[in-house]
C-alpha positions as CSV (number, residue, x, y, z in Angstrom):
1,M,18.4,5.2,-5.3
2,S,16.8,8.0,-3.4
3,D,16.1,10.0,-6.6
4,Y,14.3,6.9,-8.0
5,L,12.2,6.5,-4.8
6,Q,11.1,10.1,-5.0
7,Q,9.3,9.2,-8.2
8,L,7.3,6.4,-6.6
9,S,4.2,6.2,-4.4
10,V,3.8,3.7,-1.5
11,L,0.9,2.3,0.5
12,Y,1.6,1.2,4.1
13,V,-1.0,-0.9,5.8
14,E,-0.7,-1.5,9.6
15,D,-3.3,-1.7,12.3
16,E,-1.0,-0.6,15.2
17,V,-1.3,3.2,15.2
18,A,2.1,4.1,16.7
19,I,3.9,1.7,14.3
20,R,2.0,3.0,11.3
21,E,2.6,6.7,12.1
22,G,6.3,6.2,12.8
23,F,6.9,4.2,9.7
24,C,4.9,6.6,7.5
25,R,7.1,9.5,8.8
26,T,10.1,7.7,7.5
27,L,8.4,6.7,4.2
28,R,7.4,10.3,3.5
29,Q,11.1,11.3,3.5
30,H,11.8,9.0,0.7
31,F,8.7,8.6,-1.5
32,K,6.8,11.0,-3.7
33,E,3.5,10.0,-2.1
34,T,2.8,8.0,1.0
35,Y,-0.7,6.5,1.7
36,S,-1.6,4.6,4.9
37,A,-4.4,2.4,6.1
38,S,-5.3,0.7,9.4
39,N,-6.6,-2.5,7.9
40,G,-6.8,-4.5,4.7
41,L,-10.2,-3.3,3.8
42,D,-9.2,0.3,3.9
43,G,-5.9,-0.7,2.2
44,L,-7.8,-2.1,-0.7
45,E,-9.9,1.1,-1.1
46,I,-6.8,3.2,-1.1
47,Y,-5.1,1.0,-3.5
48,K,-8.0,1.1,-5.9
49,K,-8.2,4.9,-5.7
50,Y,-4.5,5.8,-6.0
51,L,-2.8,2.7,-7.5
52,P,0.5,3.1,-5.5
53,D,3.7,1.7,-7.0
54,I,4.6,-0.2,-3.8
55,V,2.4,-1.8,-1.1
56,I,3.9,-2.7,2.3
57,T,1.5,-4.6,4.7
58,N,1.2,-6.3,8.0
59,I,-0.1,-9.8,7.9
60,R,-2.5,-10.0,10.9
61,M,-5.0,-7.2,10.8
62,P,-8.8,-6.7,11.4
63,E,-11.3,-6.7,8.6
64,V,-9.1,-8.1,5.8
65,D,-5.7,-9.5,6.6
66,G,-2.6,-8.7,4.6
67,I,-2.5,-12.0,2.7
68,E,-6.1,-11.6,1.5
69,M,-5.5,-7.9,0.6
70,S,-2.4,-8.8,-1.3
71,K,-4.2,-11.5,-3.3
72,E,-6.9,-9.0,-4.2
73,I,-4.4,-6.4,-5.2
74,L,-2.6,-9.0,-7.4
75,S,-5.8,-10.0,-9.1
76,K,-6.6,-6.3,-9.8
77,A,-3.0,-5.7,-11.1
78,C,-3.2,-8.6,-13.5
79,S,-6.6,-7.3,-14.7
80,I,-5.0,-3.8,-15.4
81,I,-2.1,-5.4,-17.3
82,H,-4.5,-7.4,-19.4
83,Q,-6.5,-4.3,-20.2
84,I,-3.4,-2.5,-21.4
85,Y,-2.5,-5.2,-23.8
């Protein structure tokens, strides 16, 4: 499993600095690339720029919450899939 994770990228979105930094340290040990954001708005920008394989998010955050961010990401992902086919 670890070899598989080393091929993937992950985006972690969390507004609490200590939690975000600690969790990202762990993620960096297991994933090829680890991106982080402090709110959903920044998370969306990072997602659009890097298209990570996995997104892990908090729900309650400033700017854009995790639910709205996830909905936006899903709509973008569906658009990308339609463009491929």
